[in-house]
Structures are given as C-alpha cells and as structure tokens.
C-alpha positions as a Markdown table, in Angstrom:
| # | Residue | x | y | z |
|---|---|---|---|---|
| 1 | Met | 65.9 | -31.7 | 112.5 |
| 2 | Thr | 70.4 | -32.2 | 112.4 |
| 3 | Pro | 71.8 | -35.5 | 111.6 |
| 4 | Arg | 73.5 | -36.7 | 114.7 |
| 5 | Ala | 77.2 | -37.6 | 114.5 |
| 6 | Gly | 76.7 | -40.6 | 115.9 |
| 7 | Thr | 74.0 | -42.0 | 113.6 |
| 8 | Met | 76.0 | -40.5 | 110.6 |
| 9 | Leu | 79.6 | -42.1 | 112.0 |
| 10 | Gly | 77.8 | -45.5 | 111.7 |
| 11 | Ile | 76.3 | -45.3 | 108.1 |
| 12 | Phe | 80.0 | -44.0 | 106.7 |
| 13 | Ala | 81.0 | -47.1 | 108.8 |
| 14 | Leu | 78.7 | -49.3 | 107.3 |
| 15 | Thr | 79.0 | -48.3 | 103.7 |
| 16 | Leu | 82.6 | -48.5 | 103.8 |
| 17 | Leu | 82.7 | -51.8 | 105.6 |
| 18 | Met | 80.0 | -53.6 | 102.8 |
| 19 | Leu | 82.2 | -51.8 | 99.7 |
| 20 | Gln | 85.5 | -52.7 | 101.0 |
| 21 | Ala | 83.9 | -56.3 | 101.5 |
| 22 | Leu | 82.9 | -56.0 | 97.6 |
| 23 | Val | 86.7 | -55.1 | 96.9 |
| 24 | Leu | 87.9 | -57.6 | 98.8 |
| 25 | Ala | 86.1 | -60.4 | 97.4 |
| 26 | Ser | 87.3 | -58.5 | 94.2 |
| 27 | Trp | 90.9 | -59.2 | 94.9 |
| 28 | Leu | 90.2 | -62.5 | 96.0 |
| 29 | Ala | 88.8 | -64.0 | 93.6 |
| 30 | Gly | 90.6 | -62.4 | 90.6 |
| 31 | Phe | 87.4 | -59.9 | 88.7 |
| 32 | Ala | 86.0 | -56.9 | 89.6 |
| 33 | Leu | 82.9 | -56.9 | 91.2 |
| 34 | Met | 82.5 | -53.4 | 92.1 |
| 35 | Leu | 79.9 | -53.0 | 89.7 |
| 36 | Pro | 77.8 | -49.5 | 90.4 |
| 37 | Ser | 74.5 | -50.9 | 91.3 |
| 38 | Trp | 76.3 | -52.4 | 94.7 |
| 39 | Ala | 77.4 | -48.9 | 95.5 |
| 40 | Ser | 73.7 | -48.0 | 95.1 |
| 41 | Ser | 72.7 | -51.4 | 97.3 |
| 42 | Thr | 74.1 | -50.7 | 99.4 |
| 43 | Ala | 73.2 | -46.8 | 99.8 |
| 44 | Leu | 70.0 | -47.6 | 100.0 |
| 45 | Ile | 70.7 | -50.9 | 102.4 |
| 46 | Val | 72.5 | -48.7 | 104.8 |
| 47 | Gly | 69.9 | -45.7 | 104.5 |
| 48 | Ser | 66.9 | -47.1 | 104.4 |
| 49 | Arg | 66.2 | -50.1 | 106.1 |
| 50 | Asp | 62.9 | -50.2 | 106.7 |
| 51 | Met | 62.1 | -50.2 | 103.2 |
| 52 | Pro | 61.1 | -53.5 | 101.3 |
| 53 | Ala | 63.2 | -52.7 | 98.4 |
| 54 | Ala | 66.2 | -52.7 | 101.0 |
| 55 | Arg | 65.0 | -56.4 | 102.5 |
| 56 | Pro | 68.3 | -58.8 | 102.0 |
| 57 | Arg | 66.1 | -61.3 | 99.9 |
| 58 | Ala | 65.0 | -58.1 | 97.9 |
| 59 | Ala | 68.3 | -57.0 | 97.3 |
| 60 | Ser | 70.2 | -60.7 | 96.4 |
| 61 | Leu | 67.6 | -62.3 | 94.1 |
| 62 | Ser | 66.9 | -58.9 | 92.3 |
| 63 | His | 70.2 | -58.5 | 90.9 |
| 64 | Val | 70.7 | -62.3 | 90.2 |
| 65 | Val | 67.6 | -62.6 | 88.4 |
| 66 | Cys | 68.3 | -59.0 | 86.5 |
| 67 | Gly | 72.2 | -60.0 | 86.1 |
| 68 | Ala | 71.1 | -63.3 | 84.0 |
| 69 | Ile | 68.8 | -61.3 | 82.3 |
| 70 | Gly | 72.0 | -59.2 | 80.9 |
| 71 | Val | 73.6 | -62.5 | 80.1 |
| 72 | Ala | 71.0 | -64.1 | 78.3 |
| 73 | Val | 70.0 | -60.9 | 76.1 |
| 74 | Phe | 74.1 | -60.7 | 75.6 |
| 75 | Ile | 74.2 | -64.3 | 74.2 |
| 76 | Leu | 71.4 | -63.8 | 71.9 |
| 77 | Ala | 72.0 | -60.7 | 70.5 |
| 78 | Gly | 75.9 | -61.8 | 70.3 |
| 79 | Pro | 78.9 | -60.2 | 70.4 |
| 80 | Ala | 77.9 | -57.9 | 67.1 |
| 81 | Ala | 75.1 | -56.8 | 69.4 |
| 82 | His | 77.4 | -53.7 | 70.7 |
| 83 | Pro | 77.0 | -51.2 | 68.4 |
| 84 | Trp | 73.3 | -52.1 | 69.3 |
| 85 | Ala | 73.8 | -52.1 | 72.4 |
| 86 | Leu | 71.7 | -48.6 | 74.2 |
| 87 | Trp | 68.5 | -50.5 | 71.9 |
| 88 | Leu | 69.3 | -54.0 | 73.4 |
| 89 | Ala | 69.6 | -52.5 | 77.2 |
| 90 | Thr | 66.4 | -50.7 | 77.1 |
| 91 | Pro | 64.2 | -53.9 | 76.6 |
| 92 | Ala | 66.6 | -55.8 | 78.9 |
| 93 | Val | 66.3 | -53.5 | 81.9 |
| 94 | Ala | 62.2 | -53.7 | 81.9 |
| 95 | Val | 61.9 | -57.0 | 82.1 |
| 96 | Gly | 64.4 | -57.5 | 85.1 |
| 97 | Val | 61.8 | -54.6 | 85.7 |
| 98 | Thr | 59.0 | -56.0 | 85.2 |
| 99 | Leu | 60.8 | -60.2 | 87.1 |
| 100 | Met | 61.7 | -58.0 | 89.8 |
| 101 | Trp | 57.8 | -56.8 | 90.4 |
| 102 | Ala | 56.3 | -60.1 | 89.5 |
| 103 | Leu | 58.5 | -62.0 | 91.6 |
| 104 | Arg | 58.3 | -59.6 | 94.3 |
| 105 | Cys | 62.0 | -58.6 | 95.5 |
| 106 | Tyr | 62.0 | -54.9 | 93.9 |
| 107 | His | 65.3 | -53.6 | 94.3 |
| 108 | Pro | 65.6 | -50.7 | 91.5 |
| 109 | Pro | 69.6 | -50.6 | 91.5 |
| 110 | Ala | 69.3 | -54.1 | 90.5 |
| 111 | Ala | 67.7 | -53.3 | 87.3 |
| 112 | Ala | 71.7 | -52.0 | 86.0 |
| 113 | Asn | 71.9 | -55.6 | 86.3 |
| 114 | Ala | 70.3 | -55.8 | 83.0 |
| 115 | Ala | 72.3 | -53.3 | 80.9 |
| 116 | Ile | 75.8 | -53.8 | 82.2 |
| 117 | Pro | 76.7 | -57.2 | 80.2 |
| 118 | Leu | 76.3 | -54.9 | 76.8 |
| 119 | Phe | 78.8 | -52.7 | 77.8 |
| 120 | Thr | 81.5 | -54.6 | 79.4 |
| 121 | Thr | 84.6 | -56.0 | 77.9 |
| 122 | Ala | 84.2 | -58.4 | 80.8 |
| 123 | Thr | 83.1 | -61.8 | 79.1 |
| 124 | Met | 79.9 | -63.6 | 80.4 |
| 125 | Pro | 81.3 | -65.9 | 83.3 |
| 126 | Val | 82.9 | -63.7 | 84.7 |
| 127 | Tyr | 80.4 | -61.1 | 84.8 |
| 128 | Ala | 77.4 | -63.8 | 86.1 |
| 129 | Gly | 80.2 | -64.8 | 88.9 |
| 130 | Ala | 80.8 | -61.5 | 89.9 |
| 131 | Val | 76.6 | -61.0 | 90.0 |
| 132 | Ala | 76.4 | -64.1 | 91.8 |
| 133 | Leu | 79.1 | -63.6 | 94.5 |
| 134 | Gly | 78.1 | -59.6 | 94.9 |
| 135 | Ala | 74.5 | -61.1 | 95.6 |
| 136 | Val | 75.7 | -63.9 | 98.3 |
| 137 | Leu | 78.1 | -60.7 | 100.0 |
| 138 | Leu | 74.6 | -57.9 | 99.9 |
| 139 | Leu | 72.1 | -61.0 | 101.6 |
| 140 | Leu | 75.0 | -61.5 | 103.9 |
| 141 | Ala | 75.8 | -57.9 | 104.8 |
| 142 | Ala | 72.4 | -57.2 | 105.5 |
| 143 | His | 71.4 | -60.2 | 107.1 |
| 144 | Ala | 74.9 | -59.2 | 109.4 |
| 145 | Met | 73.0 | -56.0 | 109.9 |
| 146 | Asp | 69.2 | -57.1 | 110.7 |
| 147 | Arg | 70.9 | -59.1 | 113.1 |
| 148 | Ala | 73.1 | -56.5 | 114.8 |
| 149 | Asp | 70.3 | -54.4 | 115.7 |
| 150 | Gly | 67.9 | -57.3 | 116.8 |
| 151 | Ile | 65.5 | -57.5 | 113.7 |
| 152 | Thr | 63.3 | -60.3 | 112.1 |
| 153 | Arg | 61.9 | -60.5 | 109.0 |
| 154 | Ala | 59.9 | -62.2 | 106.6 |
| 155 | Ala | 61.5 | -63.0 | 103.8 |
C-alpha cells in the first residue's frame, strides 16, 4: 500500500513543528534541548501513536526517570568518571530500562537520557533542565495531537 501524500505531509509537518518547538524553547531558555532522544521520541509519537510507548505519560515520565538516573550516576561517579563513561553508561541505561518497565512508562528513546550525562560537557543542572522542559513539551505536544484527533486515553 502506497502512503497517501496528505498523510506524509501531515507526519512531516507534525514532526517539524514538535522539533522546532524544542529549538524555540532552547533559544528562549538559553541552553540546548535538542537531545538525540527527542528526535526518536517525536518520530514515535507522530508515527506510532497507537503504541503504548507513544502515550503522553510514557514519553514524558520515561525521559524524566532516565535523565534523573543519568544525573545521579554522573554525580556519584564524579567528573573523573569520564574516561570510564562507557562502563558507567551501560548500567545506567539498564537501570533506566528496568525502571521504565516497572513504572509502566516504557518509552525506548528515553533510555539514552541515562547515558547522555556521561558524554556531555553540559553541567548537570543544565542537562536536568533540558530533560524536564523537553519532557513537558513532549507531553503537551502529544496531548495536543490526541485532542486534535479526538483521542481519549487512559494514563
């Protein structure tokens, strides 16, 4: 089955608008919000909206949970941990994946947020702010898309 041009244009427009909202928020806040995980989340929310992983609660809560794990690992390990970042990132991601599953907010793109703090030059308050603001924007965008389509979901 060939995708319809209108559907393709709609997916393009929604993806562009959601990511541009993050770019605008970055500009207004004065720090980068365009984490690689947001691009993946946007693709999932726009293109697979009927999947549990694309639900607004899953998308936003999982980013916060995994981001908090990444910050905690960075703080516990200290700045000297950067040469060991790969060794620290893998257990951080494993904990994030397990917690997302346990909290019933499984959203695979968010797992990257547990590893990103170990590879970034951003300070942890800046990173935590980016994760929190991005999670709120994803939540609002997903709810707005559901509302526009008349979808009502349980959390």
